[in-house]
N, C-alpha and C positions, 0 to 999 in steps of 0.2 A: 499491461501498462501500469507501472507503479513506481513511485519514488520510495526506495528503501531508505527511510530516514535514519539518521544517526542516533537520535534520542527523542523520547516522547516529549511532546509539547503540552504545557498545561492547558486544560480546558475544564469543562464540567467533569470533575474527577472520575466518577464511576465509569465513564465511557473510555477510560484508559485501562480498565481492568481487562484481564485476558478473556477472549471470546470463547475459547474451547478448552479452558483449563478444567482439569478434574481436581477437586480440592476437598478438604476436610469439611464435613457438614457443620462442624462447630463454628466455622467462620461465617456462616450465613443463617438466614431464616430465623427459626424460633429462638435460638440461643441469643440472638441479638434483639429480640423483642423487648427485653427489659433494659436495654442500653439507655444511657442518658440521652434525652431528646436533643441536646446540643450536638450529639454525634451525627445528627442528620442535617446539620446546618446548611449543607450545600443545596438542599432542595428549596430553590426559590423559583418563582414563576418566570423570572426573566432569564434564567439560565437553562440551557438544554441539558437534560440528563434522561436517558432512557430508564433509569432506575425507578422513576415515578410511574412507569407503565410496565410493571413487573408482575409475572404470575409464577406460580409453582405448579408443575405438572407431576402428579403422583401416580404410583402404580404402573410405572413403565415396565415393559418386559425385561427380564434379566439379560445382562450382557449386551444391551443396546449401546452402540457407540454414538459419538457426537454426530458423525456424518449420517448415521441411520435416522436419528431424530430430526436433523436438518432436512433430509429428503422427505421424511414422513410429513413434516409440516408443510413443505413446499408443495407436496402432492395435493394437499387440501387447501392450497392458496393462502397459507398463513405465512407471513413474512416477518420473522424475528429480527431484532437488531443484534442481540447477543444471546448466546446459549451457554449455560454453565451446567455441566452434567456431573453428577457425583458418582465416582468410580464404582464403589461397592454398594451403592444405594439404588433404589428404583425411582428416583425423582430427579427433576432438573428445575433450575430457575431460568426463565426466559423473559427477556425484556423486549419492548417494542418502541417504535419511534413516536407513537402518538396513542391517544386513548382509543381511537377508532380501531386501530389494528389490534390493540390488546383485547378489547371487548369482542371483536370478531373471533379472535383465537379462543377465548373462553367459551363462546357460543358453539364454535365448530368442534372443538376438541373434547370438551367435557362430556363424558359418557360414551365416547367413541371406543370401539374395540380395536386392539392392535396386538396381534400375535397371541390371542386368547386372553389378553388383559383389558379390563375396562378402565380407561383413563379418567382421572379426576383432575380438575383445574380449579385453583382458587387464587385470589389476590395474594401477593407476597409483599413483605416489608422490604424497603430498599436497603442496600448495604450501607453500613456505617462508614463515615469518612475515615479512610485508612490512616491519615496523618493524625487525626484527632485521637483515634484509638491508640496509635503509637505513643502520642504524648501522654495519654492516660496511663498506659502501661509503665512508661518511664517514671511518672510521678509516683505510682504505686511501688515500683521497685526501688525508687530513690527516697522513699519515706516522705513523699510530698514535696520534694525539692525540685522535681522535674527530672531526676535521674541523670545519669551520665550521657552526654550526647554521643550518638553512635560513632561519630568520627574521632572521638577521643579514646585512647587506650589507657587502661589502668597502669599504674607504675609497675615496672618490671616486665611489662609485655614487650614484644618485639616492636621496634620502631616502625612507624607507618611509612609507606612509600610516599614520595613527594606527590603533591596533587596532580602534577603533569603526568606522572606514571599512572595514578589512579584513574584519571579520566581517559587516558589512552586505553587502559584495560577495559573500560566500560564501552567506549565508542568504537574503538578499533581493536577488538580482542585478539586478533592474529598479528599484531604489529611486531611481535618478537619472533614470529615463526618464519623461517626461510620461505621465499615465494614458491619454490618448487613444491615444498610440503603443503603450502596453502592450496595449490592447484590439485595436488593428489587428494587431499581431504574433500575438496569440493566435487571432484570427479567421482569419488567413492559415494558421496551423498546421492549423486544422480544415478549411479549404478543401483543403489538401494531402491530408488524410486522406480526404475525400470524393471527391477526384479519383482517388486510388489505389484506393479501394473500387470506383469505376466500372470501372477497368481489370480488377480482380480478378474482378468479377462477370461481365464479358464473357468471361472465359476459363473460368469454373467453371459457368456456366449460359447456354448458347448460346441458349436460348429467350428470354432477356431482351434479346438484342442489339437488336432493333428498338426496344423501349422505351428501352433505354439510349442508343441513338443520339439519340432525341428529347430525353431528359433532358439529355444532355451539351450538346446544342445550345442548350437553354434556360438552363442553369444553369452556365455557365463550366466545362464539362468535368466537373462534379460529377454524382453519381448522383441527387441530390435537391436541392430548394431549401434554402438555408441562411439562416435568419432572422438578424437583427442580433444581435450579441453583447450579452448582458445584463450590465451592470456590477455590481460589488459595491456595496451601499448604503453600506458603510464601507470606506475605503481604508487606514486605520491602526488599530492596536490591535484588529484583528478576530479574532485567533486565540483560541478558547476552550480550546484544549488545546495544550500545548507539552511536549516531552520534552527535558529538559536533562541534559547529561552532567556528572558530577562528576569533576574531574580537576585537574591542575596548570594554573594560568593561563598564558596566553601571555606575561603580564607577569612571570612567575616566582612569583607568589603561589600558595601551596599552598591546597588545598581550595577550589577555585573552581567555581561552578555556572554553566554556560552552554552555548554551542554550540561544537562542534569547529571550529577554524580551518582545518584541512586534513583530508585523508582518512587513515585509518590505513594504507592501502596505500601512501600517499605518505610515511609515516614520521612522522606527527604525531599526538600525543595531546592537545596543548594546547587549552584552551578559553578563550573570551572571554564575559564576562557579557552579559546581554541589555539592560542599562540604556539603551543608545542605539538599540536596534532598533525600527523604527517599527510592526511588525506585532504585537508582543507587548503585551498589555494592561497598564495601570498596576497592576491588581490582581495579575497574575501576577508582575510585576517586584517588587512588595512582598513576596510570598511567597518568591521566590527570595532576595531580600536578607536577610530574617529567617532563612531556613533556612541560608544561608551563614554567618551569624553563629553560629548554633547549632553546626553541625558543626565550626567552628573552635574551639569550646570543648571539644570531645571529644578524647580521646587517639587516636582511630582515624584511620588514614590513608586516602587515596583509593585505590580499586582500580586496579591497573595491568594493562592487557591485555597488556603486554609481559612482566611477571614473574608474573602471576596472583596477586600478593600485594595486601594492602590490603582495604578494606571498602566505603567509600562509592562507589556506582556511578552512580546515575541518580535524578533527581527529575522526576516527571511532575506538572504543575500543570493543573488544569481550573478554569475560572471561568464564571460565568453572568451573564445580565442581571439576575437576581434578587439579585445581590451575594453569591453563595455561592462558596466556593473550596475545592477539594479538592487535597490534596497526597499523592502516593504516592512514598515513598522506597524505593529498591532498595539493599539492603545485603548484602554478602557476609560471612557470619558466620565464615568460615574455621573455626578450631577453638575459637572462644570458647565458654565454658561458658554454660549457660542463665541462670545468675545474673547474668552480665555483660550478656547481651542484655536481660534483664528490667530491669536497672538503667538501661540505655541508653534503653529505651522509656519508663521512668518519668521519666527526665530530660527526654526529648523532650516528654512530656505536660505536665510541670510548666512547661517553658519557654514552650510555646505556649498553655497555658490560664491560667497565673497569672503567668508571668515576662515577660521582655522581649519575647517574640514574641506576646503576647496581642492586640496591635493589628495583627497581620499580615493579618487578614481571613479567616483560614483557618477553615472550618467543618467540614472532614473531614480527618483525618490517618491515613494507612495506612502500615504497615511491611511490606515484602516481603523475605523471605530469598531472595536470588538468588545461591546459591553452587554448587549442583549441578544446573545446568540440563541436563536430558536432551533438551529440546525447543528448537527455535529460536524459539518463541513465548512472550514474556513473559506473555501472557494465561493460560498454563497454570500460572503461579505463584500460590499463594493469597495474598490480602491480609489482613493482620491490622489491625483497627481499633485505633488507639492513642488517639485523642481525637476528640470531635465526633460527628456523625451518620454513618451508614453509606452515605449517598448525597447527591447534590446535585440541585436541581431547576431546570429551564429552561423558559422560555415561548417558543413558536414558533407563529406563525399563530393566536394566541389560545388555544392548547392548552398543557397542562402535561405535562412529561416528567421522569421520574425517571432519573438517570444514575448507574450504579455504576462502580467504578474501571476495569474492563476493557471496559465497554460502548462500542459505536461510536456516535458522534454527530458530525454534520458540524462541522468546526472553525470555520466561519464561519456563525454563526446567522442573520444578516441575509441572507447569500448563499443559505443553505439555504431561506429563505422564498421567494426569487425562483425557485429551482430547483423546489421542490415545487409552487409555484403553476403553473408551466409544465407540470409533469407532470399536474396535475389538469385543466388545460385540454385538453391533447392526448389524454387518455385517453378522452374522449367517453363518460362514464359516465351511467347512469341507475339507477333503483331496481330494475332486474332484473339489474344487473351484478354479477359476481364479480371481485374484484381479487386476484391472486396477487402478494404482495410478497416477492420473493426476495432473500436477504441483507438482511433488514429491520432489523438492529441493534436499537435500542430501540423500533422500530415507528413511527417518525416519518412515513414516507410513507403507509403504510396507515391510520394513525390520522387523518391529515389528510384522507383521502378517504372515511372510513367512513360519514359521514352522507349521502353521495350515493348509496350503493350498497346492495345486498342483503347482500353478504358480503365480508369481507376475510380472507385466509389468509396469514399471515406465516411465513417460514422463515428460521432463523438458527442458525449452528453454536455460537455462544457462549452457554452456559447462563445466564450472568449477565445478558446482554442480553435473553434471552427472558423471564426473570423480570421485568426492568424493563418490557418491552413489555406483559406481562400487567397489571402494576400501572398502567401508563400508560393502557391501555384503560379500566380502572375509574375512574381519576382523571378521565377525560374523559366518563364516563357512557356508554360504548359497550359493547354486548353482542353485536354482530354480527361480532366478530373472534376468530379462533383463531390461536394461535402454536404452531409446532412447532420443536423443537430437533434439529439434526442437520446433517450436510453436505448441501448442496443436491443434490449428485449422488445421495445415498442416499435422501433424503426426497421430493424434488420429483416424480419419476416416478409414485409411488403416489398422491400427493395430486392430481396433475393428472388422472390416470385416474379418480379418484373424483368430480371436479367435473362436474356435469351441466348447469350453467347455460348458457343460450343465448347469453349475452354475457360472455365471459371475456377479461379483459385482464391481461397479466403485466407487472409493473414489476420490472426487475432492476437492482440497484445493487451489483455485485460488487467484490471487492478488485481491486487494480491488475492482477493477472494475468488477470482475466476469469473467465468461467464454465467449469466443468468440461465436457468434451465430452459426458458422459452427460446433463447438463442440456439442452444444445443438442439432442441427439438426441430427448430426451423432448418438448421443445417442438415439434420438427418433426413427431413422430408424432401429437401431440394436435391434430387438425385443427379441433376446436371452438374452439381458441385462435386468434383472428383478429388480435389486435393486441398488440404488444409495445413497451414503451418501455425502452430501454437507457440507463442513466445510467453514463457512462464517465469515470472520473477520469484514465484514460490511454488515449486512443482508439487510439493505435498498438498498444498491447499487446492491445487488444480486437479488433483487425482479424480475427484467425482466427475469433472468435465471429461477427462480422458476415458473413464469407464463408460459414461453415457454415450460418448461418440462411437464406442466400439461394441456396446452390448447388443444382444440379439433383438431383432424387431419384436414389438409387443403391441398391445392395445394402446399404450401410451407413446411408445417410440416407433414411429413409422419410417420406412426407408432403409435401404441397405446400410449396414454398419461400415465404419472405417476400421483400419488397423494401423498401428504404428510401424513405420518402415525405416526410420532414421532419427537419430537423436544426437545432440551435442550440447555441451555446457560452454558458456561464454562468461568469463570473469569480468563483470562490470564493477565489482566492489572489492578491490584488493584491500587487505588488512582487516576485512570483516568476514563473517561466516556466510554472507549472502552470495548467491550465484544465479545467473540467468540460464534457463534451459530452453533449447529449441527442440520441438518435436514435430516431425513431418508425419501426417496421417493421410492415407489414401483409401478411397472407397473400394470396398471389396466387390469384385466382379464375379458373381456366382457362376457365370458360364465357364470361366477358366479357373475359378477358385484362387485368383491372384489379385492383389491390389492393382488398381489401374496404373499402367506405365512403370511398374516397379520391380518386375520379376528379375531383371538382370542385376539391379542394384542389390537386391537381397542376397543374391548368390555371391557377389563380390564383397559385400559389406562396405562398399566405398561410400 
């Protein structure tokens, strides 16, 4: 369950840095110790950044990978926020969400032995602000004048593409590629994932080797058959949710709403509006246009992640087939008095209800104070309804769904119908079945299957989404669904143990990082759970989950393993590099050495 966003949104900047990048050590650590103190200006008590809870782990074993280190830390109950491993070095920088987690890691890991190496851990300096470092470089290169802006070319250079083309190349990099070729590339990416998984399974579960040998021979070195990629029903204007940054325009115009042209770490804050982007709906473009007009009438400036001054930060727009539109504006109040904030909200309400913006099509307008974020998640910030209704409604597979500001809903509604139809087909459900819908969001998958089964149990950590899911069950006349709020790793094990149905199927649709290891271990222990459908928006990131579901039993991993029997790619994100992958896994039955209920399908590859 993940929203593959078009462009990064400004926040506490270092948490926009790559999680698993391997980079040159010169960019980090000791070489930055002598940097100008102003380069660390982002470190303020009221801003969240994991960089202030950062350690350096030295003396790592050679050739250790990012996933190896992540699993090693998880095994010792250490939960990092980000890991940056240096490719040819034997050290890594690891950040944490708070001081307690950082200190626990230092205590646990320092002096520990790993593959013959004794690890050492020490506090590390935070990374310098990338945009300030870029500015400094430009000043030095330009003789103190600030240098040539990166968007300007020297005389005689090739003429730049128009901004509309530049932003399309950033946000929708495949927009010039014929759709059949887009699908071919995405399918090949999934082929690579399944071929890699076959190799990993061979080394983590020797008992699967004979089966794997046969599978690889039949399916082009893959661990299971891959069905034809399913295209998106709509290739343009398909996104029902977009997160727009509010900043200075790349054309120099102030108070512009759009997508960032470059990355913050590359020294860019400039944005370009979405008017010419093919994947943004006309309804969303209209809301953006009207909102931009409104903020330009106000005296408040855009928020600068460089100086931490200013107010307007982000505009999230959600639209539906039912012609409803929700706008959520993120505003940093700085030190404005309540009277001025109330006046601003009043002016906003008047503009969009009675004034020039009344024809924007907006049916819900929310205001979010985003000034003292202690958490990296915008979902933790309360939304204040300024005008209209407190939710929007969407129709999917003939069902009705309520969507609140922070609730997850797939960004391509037509594509989601294709995806959920495949899930329903693969699940092999009957009236005795129990479905566990893990990371269920607003309940879309479970609700779409509820009439075929005895019971649906949904688990979701966002309270707002759980409330929507409960309402959605009632909207669709369903009484055989229960929803539980909490982290999957905390809630799932107890729920799973309490299920006594003879036919249990789990459907997991986790965020990009995948499922917590506790959930995987609980699934493995629950031997009455025979079938699992994994919906992965980033199959490479989910690889560890796949491996742990299929690895040989051990002191840590109890219960018979699963093995993959069917896979398919579904294109929910045309014009971009992203693709959704479905993987069906079934429990190995050691008495027959076949996955449960799957022997015939494997022979046919259907």
